[in-house]
N, CA, C and O atoms as a GROMACS GRO file, in nm:
protein
  328
    1MET      N    1  -2.018   0.228   1.651
    1MET     CA    2  -2.224   0.180   1.504
    1MET      C    3  -2.200   0.034   1.512
    1MET      O    4  -2.078   0.020   1.524
    2PRO      N    5  -2.245  -0.052   1.512
    2PRO     CA    6  -2.300  -0.209   1.405
    2PRO      C    7  -2.282  -0.195   1.319
    2PRO      O    8  -2.316  -0.082   1.282
    3VAL      N    9  -2.224  -0.274   1.221
    3VAL     CA   10  -2.250  -0.265   1.042
    3VAL      C   11  -2.349  -0.290   1.075
    3VAL      O   12  -2.368  -0.175   1.117
    4ARG      N   13  -2.458  -0.348   1.101
    4ARG     CA   14  -2.614  -0.375   1.051
    4ARG      C   15  -2.662  -0.194   1.038
    4ARG      O   16  -2.733  -0.134   0.956
    5SER      N   17  -2.582  -0.147   1.164
    5SER     CA   18  -2.655  -0.021   1.138
    5SER      C   19  -2.609   0.099   1.037
    5SER      O   20  -2.652   0.212   1.015
    6LEU      N   21  -2.521   0.036   0.994
    6LEU     CA   22  -2.484   0.176   0.856
    6LEU      C   23  -2.534   0.185   0.783
    6LEU      O   24  -2.570   0.075   0.742
    7PRO      N   25  -2.587   0.303   0.697
    7PRO     CA   26  -2.668   0.307   0.571
    7PRO      C   27  -2.607   0.229   0.492
    7PRO      O   28  -2.486   0.214   0.512
    8ALA      N   29  -2.658   0.171   0.399
    8ALA     CA   30  -2.544   0.109   0.290
    8ALA      C   31  -2.521   0.160   0.210
    8ALA      O   32  -2.540   0.104   0.102
    9ALA      N   33  -2.458   0.310   0.211
    9ALA     CA   34  -2.377   0.410   0.089
    9ALA      C   35  -2.276   0.410   0.146
    9ALA      O   36  -2.175   0.434   0.079
   10ARG      N   37  -2.264   0.385   0.268
   10ARG     CA   38  -2.127   0.386   0.333
   10ARG      C   39  -2.032   0.269   0.325
   10ARG      O   40  -1.920   0.274   0.376
   11TRP      N   41  -2.101   0.113   0.229
   11TRP     CA   42  -2.026   0.060   0.244
   11TRP      C   43  -2.066  -0.011   0.062
   11TRP      O   44  -2.117  -0.120   0.039
   12ARG      N   45  -2.026   0.083  -0.035
   12ARG     CA   46  -2.058   0.057  -0.186
   12ARG      C   47  -1.930  -0.022  -0.193
   12ARG      O   48  -1.936  -0.145  -0.192
   13GLY      N   49  -1.808   0.046  -0.200
   13GLY     CA   50  -1.685   0.067  -0.223
   13GLY      C   51  -1.636  -0.109  -0.141
   13GLY      O   52  -1.686  -0.176  -0.052
   14ALA      N   53  -1.514  -0.127  -0.233
   14ALA     CA   54  -1.458  -0.312  -0.191
   14ALA      C   55  -1.380  -0.247  -0.128
   14ALA      O   56  -1.366  -0.126  -0.150
   15SER      N   57  -1.311  -0.314  -0.032
   15SER     CA   58  -1.150  -0.351   0.088
   15SER      C   59  -1.091  -0.207   0.024
   15SER      O   60  -1.099  -0.094   0.072
   16HIS      N   61  -1.023  -0.258  -0.113
   16HIS     CA   62  -0.927  -0.243  -0.244
   16HIS      C   63  -0.986  -0.067  -0.255
   16HIS      O   64  -0.939   0.011  -0.338
   17ALA      N   65  -1.045  -0.045  -0.200
   17ALA     CA   66  -1.094   0.126  -0.206
   17ALA      C   67  -1.060   0.233  -0.077
   17ALA      O   68  -1.114   0.341  -0.051
   18LEU      N   69  -0.911   0.135   0.018
   18LEU     CA   70  -0.965   0.246   0.140
   18LEU      C   71  -0.800   0.268   0.119
   18LEU      O   72  -0.713   0.188   0.084
   19GLY      N   73  -0.793   0.392   0.150
   19GLY     CA   74  -0.688   0.469   0.177
   19GLY      C   75  -0.582   0.440   0.294
   19GLY      O   76  -0.632   0.443   0.407
   20LEU      N   77  -0.451   0.413   0.287
   20LEU     CA   78  -0.363   0.373   0.393
   20LEU      C   79  -0.373   0.443   0.519
   20LEU      O   80  -0.308   0.380   0.603
   21ALA      N   81  -0.419   0.531   0.560
   21ALA     CA   82  -0.514   0.487   0.676
   21ALA      C   83  -0.601   0.437   0.740
   21ALA      O   84  -0.612   0.391   0.854
   22ASP      N   85  -0.679   0.452   0.633
   22ASP     CA   86  -0.836   0.299   0.695
   22ASP      C   87  -0.787   0.214   0.689
   22ASP      O   88  -0.848   0.148   0.773
   23ALA      N   89  -0.649   0.096   0.616
   23ALA     CA   90  -0.612  -0.018   0.627
   23ALA      C   91  -0.544  -0.049   0.731
   23ALA      O   92  -0.543  -0.162   0.781
   24VAL      N   93  -0.506   0.011   0.757
   24VAL     CA   94  -0.315   0.065   0.861
   24VAL      C   95  -0.535   0.059   1.024
   24VAL      O   96  -0.545  -0.027   1.112
   25ALA      N   97  -0.609   0.134   1.007
   25ALA     CA   98  -0.721   0.157   1.083
   25ALA      C   99  -0.769   0.036   1.146
   25ALA      O  100  -0.767  -0.003   1.262
   26LEU      N  101  -0.825  -0.026   1.003
   26LEU     CA  102  -0.895  -0.183   0.976
   26LEU      C  103  -0.775  -0.295   1.038
   26LEU      O  104  -0.800  -0.366   1.135
   27GLY      N  105  -0.641  -0.298   0.965
   27GLY     CA  106  -0.548  -0.372   1.051
   27GLY      C  107  -0.555  -0.365   1.222
   27GLY      O  108  -0.599  -0.466   1.278
   28ARG      N  109  -0.520  -0.270   1.292
   28ARG     CA  110  -0.464  -0.237   1.394
   28ARG      C  111  -0.646  -0.314   1.456
   28ARG      O  112  -0.626  -0.383   1.556
   29ALA      N  113  -0.753  -0.314   1.427
   29ALA     CA  114  -0.916  -0.328   1.469
   29ALA      C  115  -0.877  -0.472   1.462
   29ALA      O  116  -0.887  -0.545   1.561
   30LEU      N  117  -0.847  -0.502   1.382
   30LEU     CA  118  -0.798  -0.672   1.364
   30LEU      C  119  -0.772  -0.730   1.419
   30LEU      O  120  -0.821  -0.842   1.408
   31GLY      N  121  -0.665  -0.701   1.534
   31GLY     CA  122  -0.543  -0.686   1.640
   31GLY      C  123  -0.440  -0.800   1.467
   31GLY      O  124  -0.376  -0.906   1.465
   32ARG      N  125  -0.470  -0.725   1.388
   32ARG     CA  126  -0.357  -0.800   1.260
   32ARG      C  127  -0.223  -0.685   1.210
   32ARG      O  128  -0.133  -0.715   1.132
   33LEU      N  129  -0.241  -0.544   1.282
   33LEU     CA  130  -0.124  -0.497   1.236
   33LEU      C  131  -0.069  -0.474   1.305
   33LEU      O  132  -0.079  -0.423   1.417
   34PRO      N  133   0.079  -0.553   1.178
   34PRO     CA  134   0.215  -0.609   1.274
   34PRO      C  135   0.332  -0.479   1.353
   34PRO      O  136   0.287  -0.365   1.364
   35GLY      N  137   0.437  -0.500   1.387
   35GLY     CA  138   0.503  -0.422   1.499
   35GLY      C  139   0.573  -0.298   1.411
   35GLY      O  140   0.548  -0.179   1.392
   36GLU      N  141   0.620  -0.343   1.391
   36GLU     CA  142   0.645  -0.263   1.223
   36GLU      C  143   0.621  -0.297   1.097
   36GLU      O  144   0.634  -0.407   1.044
   37LEU      N  145   0.555  -0.113   1.012
   37LEU     CA  146   0.550  -0.152   0.905
   37LEU      C  147   0.604  -0.023   0.795
   37LEU      O  148   0.619   0.099   0.807
   38LEU      N  149   0.620  -0.115   0.696
   38LEU     CA  150   0.763   0.022   0.645
   38LEU      C  151   0.621   0.048   0.501
   38LEU      O  152   0.538  -0.043   0.501
   39VAL      N  153   0.603   0.139   0.414
   39VAL     CA  154   0.528   0.203   0.364
   39VAL      C  155   0.578   0.258   0.236
   39VAL      O  156   0.615   0.375   0.246
   40VAL      N  157   0.596   0.178   0.057
   40VAL     CA  158   0.702   0.192  -0.008
   40VAL      C  159   0.588   0.237  -0.106
   40VAL      O  160   0.504   0.149  -0.088
   41GLY      N  161   0.554   0.294  -0.167
   41GLY     CA  162   0.471   0.421  -0.290
   41GLY      C  163   0.584   0.473  -0.429
   41GLY      O  164   0.697   0.521  -0.431
   42VAL      N  165   0.500   0.440  -0.519
   42VAL     CA  166   0.547   0.486  -0.643
   42VAL      C  167   0.450   0.605  -0.660
   42VAL      O  168   0.329   0.588  -0.645
   43GLU      N  169   0.490   0.695  -0.683
   43GLU     CA  170   0.408   0.815  -0.798
   43GLU      C  171   0.325   0.759  -0.880
   43GLU      O  172   0.390   0.671  -0.937
   44GLY      N  173   0.200   0.760  -0.926
   44GLY     CA  174   0.173   0.706  -1.098
   44GLY      C  175   0.220   0.837  -1.158
   44GLY      O  176   0.298   0.908  -1.095
   45ALA      N  177   0.163   0.880  -1.309
   45ALA     CA  178   0.189   0.960  -1.425
   45ALA      C  179   0.107   0.968  -1.471
   45ALA      O  180   0.061   1.080  -1.494
   46ASP      N  181   0.050   0.870  -1.504
   46ASP     CA  182  -0.062   0.864  -1.685
   46ASP      C  183  -0.189   0.784  -1.555
   46ASP      O  184  -0.143   0.706  -1.472
   47PHE      N  185  -0.322   0.811  -1.555
   47PHE     CA  186  -0.404   0.696  -1.497
   47PHE      C  187  -0.478   0.716  -1.639
   47PHE      O  188  -0.600   0.725  -1.626
   48THR      N  189  -0.435   0.723  -1.759
   48THR     CA  190  -0.601   0.743  -1.841
   48THR      C  191  -0.616   0.547  -1.835
   48THR      O  192  -0.518   0.488  -1.792
   49PRO      N  193  -0.699   0.492  -1.865
   49PRO     CA  194  -0.763   0.367  -1.858
   49PRO      C  195  -0.681   0.279  -1.958
   49PRO      O  196  -0.688   0.303  -2.078
   50GLY      N  197  -0.628   0.210  -1.926
   50GLY     CA  198  -0.494   0.107  -2.051
   50GLY      C  199  -0.394   0.196  -2.053
   50GLY      O  200  -0.307   0.143  -2.121
   51ALA      N  201  -0.347   0.329  -2.008
   51ALA     CA  202  -0.227   0.334  -2.034
   51ALA      C  203  -0.128   0.290  -2.021
   51ALA      O  204  -0.151   0.228  -1.918
   52PRO      N  205   0.014   0.261  -2.051
   52PRO     CA  206   0.135   0.173  -1.977
   52PRO      C  207   0.197   0.262  -1.903
   52PRO      O  208   0.176   0.380  -1.933
   53MET      N  209   0.290   0.234  -1.787
   53MET     CA  210   0.360   0.304  -1.762
   53MET      C  211   0.446   0.448  -1.785
   53MET      O  212   0.540   0.405  -1.850
   54THR      N  213   0.456   0.513  -1.779
   54THR     CA  214   0.578   0.595  -1.788
   54THR      C  215   0.732   0.609  -1.806
   54THR      O  216   0.782   0.720  -1.785
   55PRO      N  217   0.786   0.538  -1.831
   55PRO     CA  218   0.992   0.521  -1.789
   55PRO      C  219   0.968   0.583  -1.706
   55PRO      O  220   0.961   0.514  -1.604
   56PRO      N  221   0.936   0.756  -1.675
   56PRO     CA  222   0.986   0.751  -1.537
   56PRO      C  223   0.979   0.658  -1.449
   56PRO      O  224   1.079   0.600  -1.409
   57VAL      N  225   0.819   0.623  -1.394
   57VAL     CA  226   0.789   0.530  -1.345
   57VAL      C  227   0.835   0.424  -1.328
   57VAL      O  228   0.881   0.372  -1.227
   58LEU      N  229   0.822   0.386  -1.442
   58LEU     CA  230   0.865   0.198  -1.449
   58LEU      C  231   1.035   0.212  -1.423
   58LEU      O  232   1.099   0.110  -1.451
   59ALA      N  233   1.080   0.281  -1.393
   59ALA     CA  234   1.244   0.300  -1.376
   59ALA      C  235   1.223   0.308  -1.214
   59ALA      O  236   1.296   0.249  -1.135
   60ALA      N  237   1.136   0.372  -1.183
   60ALA     CA  238   1.088   0.399  -1.032
   60ALA      C  239   1.060   0.262  -0.981
   60ALA      O  240   1.133   0.198  -0.905
   61VAL      N  241   0.955   0.226  -1.028
   61VAL     CA  242   0.925   0.112  -0.976
   61VAL      C  243   1.056  -0.014  -0.962
   61VAL      O  244   1.061  -0.065  -0.851
   62ARG      N  245   1.137  -0.055  -1.045
   62ARG     CA  246   1.244  -0.106  -1.082
   62ARG      C  247   1.317  -0.141  -1.014
   62ARG      O  248   1.347  -0.258  -0.991
   63ARG      N  249   1.394   0.028  -0.931
   63ARG     CA  250   1.492   0.082  -0.850
   63ARG      C  251   1.381   0.097  -0.743
   63ARG      O  252   1.418   0.207  -0.702
   64THR      N  253   1.270   0.068  -0.667
   64THR     CA  254   1.232   0.023  -0.537
   64THR      C  255   1.226  -0.117  -0.528
   64THR      O  256   1.259  -0.173  -0.424
   65ALA      N  257   1.186  -0.182  -0.631
   65ALA     CA  258   1.237  -0.316  -0.605
   65ALA      C  259   1.374  -0.381  -0.567
   65ALA      O  260   1.400  -0.462  -0.478
   66GLY      N  261   1.435  -0.336  -0.636
   66GLY     CA  262   1.547  -0.348  -0.628
   66GLY      C  263   1.633  -0.321  -0.491
   66GLY      O  264   1.729  -0.391  -0.458
   67GLU      N  265   1.574  -0.182  -0.397
   67GLU     CA  266   1.573  -0.165  -0.294
   67GLU      C  267   1.497  -0.278  -0.224
   67GLU      O  268   1.552  -0.314  -0.120
   68LEU      N  269   1.416  -0.323  -0.247
   68LEU     CA  270   1.318  -0.379  -0.136
   68LEU      C  271   1.354  -0.545  -0.092
   68LEU      O  272   1.334  -0.617   0.005
   69ARG      N  273   1.435  -0.558  -0.257
   69ARG     CA  274   1.523  -0.771  -0.281
   69ARG      C  275   1.649  -0.703  -0.145
   69ARG      O  276   1.658  -0.747  -0.031
   70GLU      N  277   1.696  -0.640  -0.178
   70GLU     CA  278   1.804  -0.574  -0.062
   70GLU      C  279   1.750  -0.599   0.079
   70GLU      O  280   1.786  -0.704   0.133
   71ARG      N  281   1.677  -0.524   0.140
   71ARG     CA  282   1.654  -0.532   0.219
   71ARG      C  283   1.594  -0.629   0.238
   71ARG      O  284   1.676  -0.704   0.289
   72LEU      N  285   1.470  -0.698   0.228
   72LEU     CA  286   1.456  -0.817   0.176
   72LEU      C  287   1.528  -0.949   0.287
   72LEU      O  288   1.487  -1.022   0.377
   73SER      N  289   1.724  -0.914   0.177
   73SER     CA  290   1.797  -1.059   0.138
   73SER      C  291   1.879  -1.017   0.380
   73SER      O  292   1.892  -1.088   0.479
   74ARG      N  293   1.897  -0.904   0.355
   74ARG     CA  294   1.932  -0.837   0.501
   74ARG      C  295   1.883  -0.919   0.636
   74ARG      O  296   1.944  -0.941   0.740
   75GLY      N  297   1.707  -0.965   0.581
   75GLY     CA  298   1.627  -1.020   0.695
   75GLY      C  299   1.557  -0.898   0.767
   75GLY      O  300   1.508  -0.916   0.879
   76ARG      N  301   1.553  -0.799   0.717
   76ARG     CA  302   1.475  -0.652   0.826
   76ARG      C  303   1.422  -0.586   0.677
   76ARG      O  304   1.518  -0.565   0.603
   77LEU      N  305   1.301  -0.550   0.623
   77LEU     CA  306   1.280  -0.484   0.573
   77LEU      C  307   1.268  -0.379   0.627
   77LEU      O  308   1.295  -0.305   0.532
   78GLY      N  309   1.240  -0.288   0.741
   78GLY     CA  310   1.252  -0.151   0.745
   78GLY      C  311   1.372  -0.155   0.765
   78GLY      O  312   1.395  -0.036   0.745
   79ALA      N  313   1.510  -0.217   0.798
   79ALA     CA  314   1.639  -0.152   0.825
   79ALA      C  315   1.680  -0.018   0.719
   79ALA      O  316   1.666  -0.021   0.597
   80PRO      N  317   1.722   0.071   0.780
   80PRO     CA  318   1.752   0.118   0.672
   80PRO      C  319   1.844   0.144   0.639
   80PRO      O  320   1.910   0.128   0.742
   81ARG      N  321   1.952   0.197   0.519
   81ARG     CA  322   1.987   0.167   0.383
   81ARG      C  323   2.134   0.202   0.457
   81ARG      O  324   2.128   0.292   0.540
   82THR      N  325   2.252   0.147   0.437
   82THR     CA  326   2.375   0.212   0.468
   82THR      C  327   2.474   0.231   0.336
   82THR      O  328   2.583   0.287   0.349
   0.00000   0.00000   0.00000
């Protein structure tokens, strides 16, 4: 269906509101999906506006960032940890 013919209500959100599956589908449709895709996430705990990260979430972010730095330093982001 051409974009012009879609109801305006379907386009209220920005691309930042896409879920993971939608983002991957968009990348594929645009021909921009890489050959390898590593998805990394940290589950939040408190979504109250203005709330700081909880200590366990902050620890998980730091641990995940460290693991990503290790993978990047090896030159291959998706390489499994050994």
